[in-house]
C-alpha positions as CSV (number, residue, x, y, z in Angstrom):
1,M,39.4,-14.2,15.2
2,P,38.7,-10.6,15.3
3,E,35.6,-8.9,14.2
4,T,35.6,-8.3,10.5
5,P,33.2,-6.0,8.5
6,F,31.7,-7.2,5.2
7,E,33.2,-4.5,3.5
8,T,37.0,-6.0,4.6
9,L,35.2,-9.5,3.6
10,C,34.7,-7.9,0.3
11,S,38.3,-6.4,-0.1
12,S,40.1,-9.5,0.4
13,L,39.3,-10.6,-2.7
14,S,40.8,-7.2,-4.6
15,S,43.8,-6.6,-4.9
16,G,45.9,-4.1,-2.4
17,T,44.8,-3.2,0.5
18,S,41.2,-1.0,-0.6
19,T,38.2,-1.5,1.1
20,D,36.0,0.0,-1.0
21,L,33.9,-2.6,-2.4
22,S,33.6,-0.4,-5.6
23,A,36.9,-2.2,-6.3
24,L,35.4,-5.9,-6.7
25,L,31.9,-4.6,-9.1
26,P,32.2,-6.0,-12.1
27,Q,34.1,-3.8,-14.9
28,G,32.3,-1.9,-17.8
29,I,28.4,-1.6,-15.9
30,Q,26.7,1.6,-17.1
31,Q,25.8,4.3,-15.0
32,E,22.1,3.1,-15.8
33,V,22.6,-0.3,-14.9
34,G,24.0,0.6,-11.3
35,H,26.2,-1.6,-9.5
36,F,25.6,-5.6,-8.2
37,N,28.0,-8.2,-7.4
38,V,27.7,-12.4,-5.4
39,F,30.1,-13.4,-3.6
40,N,30.8,-17.0,-1.9
41,L,32.0,-16.7,1.6
42,A,33.8,-20.3,0.9
43,D,36.2,-18.0,-1.3
44,I,36.6,-15.0,1.2
45,M,37.1,-16.6,4.3
46,P,40.7,-17.8,4.1
47,E,41.7,-14.4,3.1
48,A,39.5,-12.5,6.1
49,R,41.2,-14.4,8.9
50,E,44.1,-12.6,7.5
51,K,42.8,-8.7,7.8
52,S,42.6,-6.7,10.8
53,T,39.5,-5.1,12.4
54,I,38.4,-1.9,10.4
55,S,35.5,0.6,12.0
56,C,32.2,0.5,10.7
57,A,32.2,2.9,8.4
58,S,28.8,3.9,5.4
59,R,29.2,2.5,2.6
60,A,27.2,3.1,-0.8
61,F,26.1,-0.3,-1.0
62,Y,23.3,-2.6,0.0
63,K,23.9,-6.0,1.0
64,I,21.5,-9.2,1.7
65,S,23.6,-11.7,3.1
66,F,22.9,-15.6,3.6
67,L,25.0,-16.8,6.4
68,T,24.8,-20.6,7.6
69,G,27.8,-20.9,10.3
70,K,27.8,-20.0,13.9
71,S,28.8,-15.7,14.0
72,R,27.3,-13.2,15.7
73,A,26.5,-9.7,14.1
74,E,27.3,-6.8,16.3
75,Y,25.1,-3.4,15.8
76,P,25.5,-0.1,17.6
77,D,22.9,-0.7,20.2
78,R,23.1,-4.6,20.5
79,E,24.4,-8.3,19.2
80,V,22.7,-11.0,17.0
81,E,24.0,-14.6,17.9
82,I,23.5,-16.9,14.3
83,S,23.1,-20.7,14.7
84,Q,21.6,-21.4,12.0
85,P,20.8,-20.2,8.5
86,T,19.8,-16.5,8.3
87,L,19.3,-14.0,5.8
88,I,20.5,-10.4,6.9
89,F,19.6,-7.2,5.0
90,S,21.8,-4.1,5.8
91,T,21.9,-0.9,4.2
92,P,24.5,1.8,4.0
93,K,23.0,3.3,7.1
94,S,23.0,0.4,8.9
95,P,26.6,-1.2,8.6
96,F,27.5,-3.9,11.3
97,Y,30.4,-6.1,12.6
98,W,30.5,-10.0,11.8
99,S,32.6,-12.1,14.3
100,P,32.3,-16.1,13.1
101,T,33.0,-18.2,15.6
102,G,32.4,-21.5,13.4
103,Q,33.4,-23.0,10.0
104,Q,31.5,-20.6,7.8
105,T,29.7,-21.4,4.5
106,G,27.1,-19.0,2.6
107,K,26.2,-16.5,0.0
108,F,26.0,-12.2,0.0
109,C,25.3,-9.7,-2.5
110,V,25.8,-6.0,-3.2
111,F,24.5,-3.5,-4.8
112,T,24.0,0.2,-5.0
113,A,20.8,2.1,-4.9
114,E,21.0,2.8,-8.8
115,F,21.0,-0.8,-9.4
116,L,17.3,-0.8,-7.8
117,H,16.3,2.7,-9.0
118,P,12.9,3.1,-9.6
119,T,12.4,3.0,-13.2
120,T,14.4,-0.1,-13.9
121,S,13.2,-1.8,-10.6
122,G,9.4,0.0,-9.8
123,V,10.2,0.1,-6.2
124,I,11.9,2.8,-4.1
125,L,14.6,1.0,-2.2
126,D,15.0,3.4,0.8
127,E,10.9,2.8,1.5
128,L,10.4,-0.6,0.8
129,P,10.2,-2.3,4.6
130,I,13.3,-4.3,5.0
131,F,15.0,-1.0,4.8
132,K,13.1,1.3,6.4
133,S,12.3,-0.7,9.8
134,P,13.7,0.6,12.8
135,E,14.8,-3.0,13.8
136,H,17.8,-4.8,12.6
137,P,16.9,-7.5,9.7
138,V,17.6,-10.6,11.0
139,Y,15.9,-13.6,10.4
140,A,16.1,-17.3,10.6
141,L,15.0,-19.4,7.4
142,S,12.7,-22.2,7.7
143,D,14.0,-25.7,5.9
144,S,11.6,-24.3,2.7
145,D,13.3,-20.7,3.0
146,I,16.4,-22.3,3.0
147,T,16.3,-24.4,-0.2
148,R,14.7,-21.1,-1.7
149,T,17.5,-19.3,-0.5
150,Q,20.0,-20.9,-1.8
151,G,18.5,-21.6,-5.7
152,I,18.5,-17.5,-5.8
153,F,21.8,-17.5,-5.2
154,N,22.8,-20.1,-7.3
155,N,20.9,-18.2,-10.6
156,M,22.1,-14.8,-9.8
157,E,26.0,-16.4,-9.5
158,G,25.0,-18.2,-12.6
159,E,23.9,-15.4,-14.6
160,I,26.2,-12.7,-13.5
161,A,29.0,-15.2,-15.1
162,S,27.2,-15.4,-18.3
163,N,26.9,-13.6,-21.7
164,Y,22.8,-12.8,-21.9
165,A,22.7,-9.2,-22.7
166,Y,19.6,-8.6,-20.4
167,K,21.5,-10.6,-17.7
168,Y,21.1,-7.3,-15.4
169,D,17.2,-7.6,-16.0
170,L,17.6,-10.6,-14.5
171,L,20.1,-10.4,-11.8
172,R,17.4,-7.3,-10.2
173,A,14.6,-10.0,-10.0
174,Y,16.5,-12.1,-8.3
175,T,17.5,-9.2,-5.5
176,L,14.1,-8.0,-5.5
177,E,12.9,-11.9,-4.6
178,L,15.3,-12.0,-1.9
179,I,14.4,-8.2,-0.4
180,H,9.9,-10.1,-0.8
181,L,11.5,-12.9,1.1
182,G,12.9,-10.7,4.2
183,Q,9.7,-8.3,4.0
184,K,7.5,-12.1,4.4
185,L,9.3,-13.2,7.5
186,Q,9.6,-9.0,8.5
187,S,5.7,-9.2,8.5
188,T,5.9,-12.7,10.7
189,V,8.5,-11.7,12.8
190,M,6.9,-7.3,13.4
191,L,3.3,-8.1,13.1
192,H,3.0,-6.8,16.5
193,P,6.3,-4.7,16.7
194,N,5.8,-3.1,20.4
195,H,4.2,-6.1,21.8
196,S,4.6,-9.6,23.5
197,A,5.1,-13.2,22.1
198,S,1.7,-13.5,23.1
199,A,0.1,-11.1,20.8
200,R,2.1,-12.1,17.9
201,T,0.7,-15.8,18.4
202,T,-2.3,-14.2,18.9
203,S,-2.5,-12.5,15.4
204,L,-0.9,-15.3,14.0
205,F,-3.2,-17.6,15.2
206,L,-5.9,-14.9,13.6
207,E,-4.6,-14.3,10.8
208,L,-4.7,-18.3,9.8
209,L,-8.0,-18.9,11.1
210,E,-9.4,-15.7,8.9
211,R,-7.2,-17.7,5.5
212,Q,-9.7,-20.6,5.5
213,F,-12.3,-18.4,4.8
214,P,-14.3,-17.3,2.5
215,L,-15.9,-20.5,1.2
216,E,-16.5,-19.6,-2.5
217,S,-18.0,-23.7,-3.7
218,P,-19.4,-26.0,-2.5
219,Q,-16.3,-28.1,-2.9
220,Q,-14.0,-26.0,-1.1
221,K,-13.6,-27.3,2.2
222,V,-12.1,-25.8,5.6
223,T,-8.6,-27.7,6.2
224,L,-7.9,-26.5,9.9
225,R,-10.4,-27.3,12.0
226,T,-9.6,-28.6,16.1
227,A,-7.5,-26.6,17.8
228,K,-4.6,-29.3,17.7
229,Q,-4.3,-28.8,13.9
230,Y,-4.0,-25.2,14.7
231,A,-1.2,-25.3,17.2
232,D,0.8,-28.0,14.7
233,H,0.6,-25.4,12.3
234,L,2.1,-23.0,14.2
235,A,4.9,-24.8,15.8
236,V,3.7,-24.8,19.6
237,H,2.2,-26.8,22.2
238,I,-1.5,-27.0,22.5
239,N,-1.5,-25.7,26.0
240,H,0.7,-22.7,25.7
241,L,-1.8,-21.7,22.2
242,N,-5.3,-22.0,24.6
243,K,-3.1,-20.3,27.4
244,V,-1.9,-17.5,25.3
245,L,-5.1,-17.4,23.4
246,K,-7.2,-17.3,26.5
247,E,-4.9,-14.5,28.0
248,T,-5.1,-12.3,25.0
249,T,-8.8,-12.8,24.0
250,G,-10.6,-13.8,26.9
251,L,-11.7,-17.4,24.6
252,T,-9.9,-20.4,24.4
253,T,-8.7,-21.9,20.9
254,T,-11.7,-24.0,20.5
255,E,-14.0,-21.3,21.2
256,L,-12.9,-18.7,18.5
257,I,-12.6,-21.4,15.7
258,S,-16.6,-22.2,16.3
259,G,-17.1,-18.6,16.6
260,R,-15.6,-17.9,13.1
261,I,-17.4,-21.3,11.6
262,L,-20.9,-20.2,13.1
263,Q,-20.2,-16.9,11.0
264,E,-19.2,-18.9,8.0
265,A,-22.1,-20.7,8.7
266,K,-24.5,-18.3,8.7
267,A,-23.2,-16.4,6.0
268,L,-23.7,-19.6,3.8
269,L,-27.0,-20.2,4.8
270,R,-28.4,-16.5,4.2
271,H,-26.5,-16.0,0.7
272,T,-26.2,-19.2,-1.1
273,D,-28.0,-22.2,-2.3
274,W,-26.1,-24.4,-1.1
275,T,-27.8,-27.6,0.5
276,I,-27.5,-27.8,4.3
277,A,-25.7,-31.4,3.6
278,E,-23.2,-29.1,1.3
279,I,-22.7,-26.6,4.0
280,A,-21.9,-28.9,6.7
281,D,-19.5,-31.0,4.8
282,S,-17.8,-27.7,3.6
283,L,-17.3,-26.9,7.1
284,D,-15.8,-30.7,7.8
285,F,-18.3,-31.7,10.0
286,S,-19.0,-35.1,10.1
287,D,-22.6,-35.1,8.8
288,F,-25.5,-33.3,8.8
289,A,-26.6,-34.2,12.1
290,H,-23.4,-32.8,13.3
291,F,-23.5,-29.7,12.1
292,S,-27.2,-29.1,12.8
293,K,-27.0,-30.0,16.8
294,F,-23.6,-27.8,16.4
295,F,-25.4,-25.0,15.0
296,K,-28.4,-24.7,17.2
297,N,-26.4,-25.0,20.2
298,E,-24.8,-22.1,19.1
299,T,-27.7,-20.2,18.1
300,S,-31.3,-21.4,19.3
301,F,-32.4,-22.6,15.7
302,A,-31.7,-25.2,13.6
303,P,-29.9,-24.4,10.1
304,G,-33.0,-24.9,8.2
305,V,-35.2,-22.3,10.3
306,F,-32.8,-20.1,10.8
307,R,-32.3,-19.7,6.7
308,S,-36.4,-19.8,6.4
309,Q,-36.3,-16.8,8.7
310,T,-33.5,-15.2,7.3
311,K,-35.5,-15.4,3.7
312,S,-38.6,-14.0,4.6
313,L,-36.9,-10.9,6.4
314,N,-35.2,-10.1,3.3
315,Y,-38.0,-9.8,1.6
316,T,-40.2,-8.4,3.9
């Protein structure tokens, strides 16, 4: 099958041979609303097979594509193989060729800059990280993200066919929801854009660790306590996580967890009136004695002694 830019796929729905997406846009949209439309690949693919290759030309449209079949996205500087449900974001400055390699399903929407004008959307489109990044925004989706993305596109299709007077306001909201989903995926992939996969794994671990804190009440409890729990949450083998953290921080997973637990324990002893048993429970120790042993091993002080000395220093 010849390589086919998304402009060609869109134009396959229009009459004639025009490759201008404006031929597909809803009629009668006022200028202040801008342009928007949403398409289903199932409607496009049969006709798209008959279209010839067209050069990768700049258009006035932004696109958000949800692809579920095997295919390939080709950019001027690299190719991206797509083998699982994926979100792709593209701008008028970054068109790309798309080559299906199997049965295709999915949906995509196109819109102009006017559609998300700052006066109506509250954002400056080209300043958003998803469209500003030098990297190509192509993100594989988790099961939960797939469900969420399908729901957003279903809402778009239903709304654009409705007679609701404010439907374009809703469509803007759905578009922004997709953009924010992409930026969340981008923040994970691009956390350390110029560093190794090890650095990214380390940062994800430290972020996950830090999200356990601070503890604000005795009823709150640390939910991830062991190295294995963190490895499972990050979908990596515990040995791999230990190796990565040792290489990047000089400490093991357990040492990093224990260090953060100790930091929180000291803060709670200093600044709260919780009982030591309550602190031990919130930090997910099995009992008071286990917490006391841990604290004394790390500081040479029993928790009660540490609290008393800290309070006496505060009053001197």
